[in-house]
C-alpha positions in Angstrom: 0.0 0.0 0.0 1.2 3.5 -0.8 1.1 6.3 1.7 1.2 10.1 1.7 2.2 12.4 4.5 0.0 15.0 6.3 1.3 17.9 4.2 0.6 16.0 1.0 -2.9 15.1 2.2 -3.5 18.7 3.2 -2.6 20.0 -0.3 -4.6 17.3 -2.0 -7.8 18.0 0.1 -7.4 21.8 0.3 -7.2 22.0 4.1 -4.4 22.8 6.6 -1.7 20.3 7.7 -2.8 20.7 11.3 -6.4 19.8 10.4 -5.2 16.6 8.7 -3.2 15.8 11.9 -6.3 16.3 14.1 -8.4 14.1 11.8 -5.8 11.4 12.0 -5.7 11.7 15.8 -9.5 11.4 16.0 -9.3 8.2 13.8 -11.5 9.8 11.1 -9.1 8.7 8.3 -9.3 5.0 7.9 -5.9 3.3 7.6 -3.9 6.3 8.9 -1.0 5.4 11.3 1.6 7.3 13.1 5.3 6.5 12.6 7.4 8.5 15.1 6.1 12.1 14.7 4.8 11.6 11.1 1.3 10.5 10.1 1.1 8.0 7.2 -2.2 8.2 5.3 -3.2 5.8 2.5 -3.0 7.5 -0.9 -6.5 6.3 -1.8 -8.0 7.7 1.4 -11.0 10.0 1.0 -11.3 13.4 2.7 -13.5 12.9 5.8 -16.9 14.7 5.8 -16.7 17.9 7.8 -19.0 17.3 10.8 -19.3 21.0 11.4 -21.4 21.6 8.3 -25.2 21.2 8.3 -26.6 18.8 5.8 -30.1 19.3 4.5 
């Protein structure tokens, strides 16, 4: 399986690197794992739905 880093995911999804780290810490990105200080995110991972937005 291929992985991307938090900065790569942030650029791909159009959000901040810090937000990606928080999503990983909250287990909202399936398959994400931490190696030392760096998060490894599967390249085929989808951007999690933002729970702060209201869906109608």
